[in-house]
C-alpha positions as CSV (number, residue, x, y, z in Angstrom):
1,M,-5.7,18.4,15.0
2,P,-8.7,19.5,12.8
3,V,-11.5,21.4,14.4
4,E,-14.8,19.5,14.1
5,P,-17.4,21.9,12.7
6,A,-21.1,22.2,13.6
7,P,-23.0,19.2,12.2
8,S,-24.9,19.5,8.9
9,R,-28.6,20.3,9.0
10,W,-29.1,18.1,5.9
11,N,-29.7,14.4,5.9
12,L,-27.1,12.7,3.8
13,D,-28.6,9.3,3.5
14,E,-26.2,6.5,2.6
15,Q,-29.1,4.2,1.6
16,R,-30.0,6.7,-1.2
17,Q,-26.6,5.9,-2.7
18,E,-27.0,2.2,-2.5
19,D,-30.3,2.3,-4.3
20,A,-29.3,4.8,-7.0
21,T,-28.5,3.7,-10.6
22,Q,-26.7,6.9,-11.6
23,D,-23.7,8.9,-10.4
24,L,-25.8,12.0,-9.3
25,I,-27.4,11.2,-6.0
26,A,-29.1,14.4,-4.8
27,V,-29.3,18.2,-5.6
28,G,-29.4,21.1,-3.1
29,A,-28.1,21.6,0.4
30,D,-25.1,23.8,1.1
31,L,-21.3,23.9,1.3
32,E,-20.9,24.5,5.0
33,P,-18.0,22.6,6.6
34,G,-20.3,20.2,8.4
35,T,-22.2,19.3,5.3
36,L,-19.0,18.7,3.3
37,L,-17.5,16.5,5.9
38,A,-20.7,14.5,6.4
39,A,-20.8,14.0,2.6
40,Y,-17.2,12.7,2.3
41,R,-17.6,10.5,5.3
42,S,-20.7,8.9,3.7
43,G,-19.1,8.5,0.3
44,M,-20.4,11.6,-1.6
45,F,-18.8,14.8,-3.0
46,P,-20.2,18.0,-4.4
47,M,-20.0,19.4,-7.9
48,G,-22.4,22.1,-9.2
49,I,-24.7,21.0,-12.1
50,G,-25.1,24.5,-13.5
51,D,-22.9,26.0,-16.1
52,D,-19.2,25.8,-15.2
53,G,-20.1,24.2,-11.9
54,R,-22.5,26.8,-10.7
55,R,-25.5,26.1,-8.5
56,P,-27.6,24.0,-7.9
57,I,-25.1,21.8,-6.0
58,G,-25.1,18.2,-7.1
59,W,-24.0,15.4,-4.7
60,W,-22.2,12.6,-6.5
61,S,-21.4,9.0,-5.7
62,P,-20.2,7.3,-8.9
63,V,-21.4,3.9,-9.7
64,R,-17.8,3.1,-10.7
65,R,-15.4,5.0,-8.3
66,G,-11.9,5.9,-9.1
67,V,-9.5,5.1,-6.3
68,L,-5.8,4.7,-5.4
69,L,-5.2,1.9,-3.0
70,P,-2.0,1.2,-1.0
71,G,0.7,-0.2,-3.3
72,D,-1.1,0.6,-6.5
73,F,0.7,3.8,-7.5
74,H,2.8,3.3,-10.6
75,V,6.1,5.1,-10.9
76,S,7.4,5.1,-14.5
77,R,11.1,5.7,-15.2
78,S,10.3,9.1,-16.7
79,L,8.4,10.1,-13.6
80,R,11.2,9.0,-11.4
81,R,13.5,11.3,-13.3
82,S,11.0,14.1,-13.1
83,R,10.8,13.9,-9.3
84,H,14.3,15.3,-8.9
85,R,13.3,18.5,-10.8
86,Y,10.7,19.6,-8.2
87,R,10.6,20.6,-4.5
88,V,7.5,19.2,-2.8
89,T,5.7,20.9,0.0
90,I,2.4,20.4,1.8
91,D,-0.1,23.1,2.8
92,E,2.4,25.9,1.8
93,A,0.2,27.4,-0.9
94,F,-3.3,26.0,-0.5
95,A,-5.1,29.0,-1.8
96,D,-2.8,29.3,-4.8
97,V,-3.3,25.6,-5.7
98,V,-7.1,25.9,-5.5
99,A,-7.0,29.1,-7.6
100,A,-4.8,27.3,-10.2
101,C,-7.2,24.4,-10.3
102,A,-10.1,26.8,-10.8
103,D,-8.4,28.6,-13.7
104,P,-11.3,29.6,-16.0
105,G,-9.1,28.8,-19.0
106,R,-9.2,25.1,-18.2
107,S,-11.6,22.8,-20.0
108,G,-14.3,21.2,-17.9
109,R,-13.9,23.9,-15.2
110,W,-16.3,23.5,-12.3
111,I,-14.6,25.2,-9.3
112,T,-16.6,28.3,-8.7
113,A,-15.7,31.2,-6.3
114,E,-18.2,29.7,-3.9
115,V,-16.4,26.4,-4.0
116,Q,-13.1,28.0,-3.4
117,T,-14.4,29.9,-0.4
118,A,-15.9,26.6,1.0
119,Y,-12.6,24.7,0.8
120,L,-10.5,27.6,2.1
121,H,-12.8,27.5,5.2
122,L,-12.2,23.7,5.5
123,H,-8.5,24.3,5.2
124,R,-8.5,26.8,8.0
125,L,-10.3,24.2,10.2
126,G,-7.6,21.7,9.3
127,W,-9.6,19.4,7.0
128,A,-8.6,20.4,3.5
129,H,-4.9,20.1,2.4
130,S,-2.7,20.7,-0.6
131,V,0.4,19.2,-2.0
132,E,2.6,21.6,-4.1
133,T,5.5,21.1,-6.5
134,W,7.9,23.9,-7.2
135,D,10.3,24.3,-10.1
136,P,14.0,25.2,-9.5
137,A,13.2,28.9,-9.9
138,G,10.8,28.7,-7.0
139,R,7.6,28.9,-9.1
140,L,4.5,26.9,-8.4
141,A,4.7,24.2,-11.1
142,G,1.8,21.9,-10.0
143,G,-0.2,20.6,-7.2
144,L,-3.5,19.1,-5.9
145,Y,-5.9,19.6,-3.1
146,G,-8.5,17.6,-1.3
147,V,-10.1,16.7,2.1
148,C,-8.5,14.3,4.6
149,A,-10.9,12.6,7.1
150,G,-9.1,9.9,9.0
151,G,-7.5,7.6,6.5
152,L,-9.5,8.9,3.6
153,F,-8.0,11.5,1.3
154,A,-10.7,12.7,-1.1
155,A,-8.8,14.4,-3.9
156,E,-10.7,17.3,-5.5
157,S,-8.5,18.6,-8.3
158,M,-5.0,18.7,-9.7
159,F,-3.1,21.0,-12.0
160,H,0.3,21.3,-13.7
161,R,2.3,24.0,-15.4
162,A,5.3,21.9,-16.2
163,T,5.9,18.3,-17.3
164,D,5.0,15.8,-14.6
165,A,4.5,18.4,-11.9
166,G,1.0,17.2,-11.1
167,K,2.0,13.5,-11.2
168,V,4.9,14.2,-8.7
169,A,2.3,15.8,-6.4
170,V,0.2,12.6,-6.6
171,W,3.2,10.5,-5.9
172,A,4.0,12.6,-2.8
173,L,0.4,12.3,-1.7
174,T,0.6,8.5,-1.8
175,E,3.7,8.6,0.3
176,L,2.0,10.8,2.9
177,V,-1.3,8.9,3.1
178,F,0.1,5.4,2.9
179,A,3.3,5.9,4.9
180,D,2.3,3.6,7.8
181,G,1.1,0.6,5.8
182,D,-2.4,0.7,7.2
183,H,-4.5,-0.9,4.4
184,R,-7.7,0.8,5.5
185,R,-6.3,4.0,3.9
186,L,-7.8,5.2,0.6
187,I,-7.3,8.0,-1.9
188,D,-10.5,8.8,-3.7
189,V,-10.1,10.5,-7.2
190,Q,-13.9,10.3,-8.0
191,W,-13.6,9.0,-11.6
192,Q,-10.9,7.0,-13.3
193,T,-9.6,8.6,-16.5
194,D,-7.1,7.2,-19.0
195,H,-4.5,9.6,-17.5
196,L,-5.1,8.5,-13.9
197,A,-5.1,4.9,-14.9
198,T,-1.5,5.2,-16.0
199,L,-0.7,6.2,-12.3
200,G,-2.4,3.1,-10.9
201,V,-5.9,4.4,-10.3
202,R,-8.5,1.6,-10.5
203,E,-12.3,1.5,-10.6
204,I,-14.3,-0.2,-7.9
205,A,-18.0,-0.6,-7.5
206,R,-19.9,1.9,-5.5
207,T,-20.9,-0.8,-2.9
208,D,-17.2,-1.6,-2.5
209,Y,-16.3,2.0,-2.1
210,L,-19.0,2.6,0.5
211,R,-17.6,-0.3,2.5
212,R,-14.0,0.9,2.2
213,V,-14.8,4.5,3.1
214,V,-16.3,3.5,6.5
215,A,-13.1,1.7,7.3
216,A,-10.9,4.5,5.9
217,V,-12.5,7.3,8.0
218,G,-12.0,5.1,11.1
219,A,-8.3,5.0,10.6
220,P,-6.0,7.7,12.2
221,L,-5.0,10.8,10.3
222,P,-1.7,10.5,8.4
223,D,1.1,11.8,10.7
224,C,1.7,14.9,8.6
225,W,-1.8,16.2,9.4
226,S,-2.3,14.9,12.9
227,D,-0.7,17.8,14.7
């Protein structure tokens, strides 16, 4: 089971989100495990607002939230064929997945060395997890990482080095999180993009997300991460 960290010394006020008219809710605080968990449990996530994700830390709660709900993931015929090309694992290469997502050559990069360190700490405590896809030669082909709190999986970033390798990781994640049919469960992807929409990601209003996240964190952990 995950180890509960010391509580955050910051007040992460849910009312502030409900009253806000923009995605950025607050600036400052820290990336300690207790702060990160309190943020996810209350519907927020961090992303630096300096150059390439550097400080100061921004705390975000999108007005329109991108989510995957049980039964929504779309499997195309081409993706179904691709699945057979990859071996899927969980938490086998967490640090490598985060490093690949943080590749400075990627456009829109925001994962700093400080962010990597913070999520590695959460991983050691049992809260942050990765899903990896491996090609037939045993090379890391794609993956994703995020934070799991009860029935909420807050996906942070995804990468791929081969066709559909990232999509296969998302497919595997939905199977892990939604395995027991508990409809309180929720995969948060922060913002919907055209690419994510093809996989079944939908937008919901912030008020709806905040209601759903309370129910999600009250659900039990997926079996794969409950030991």
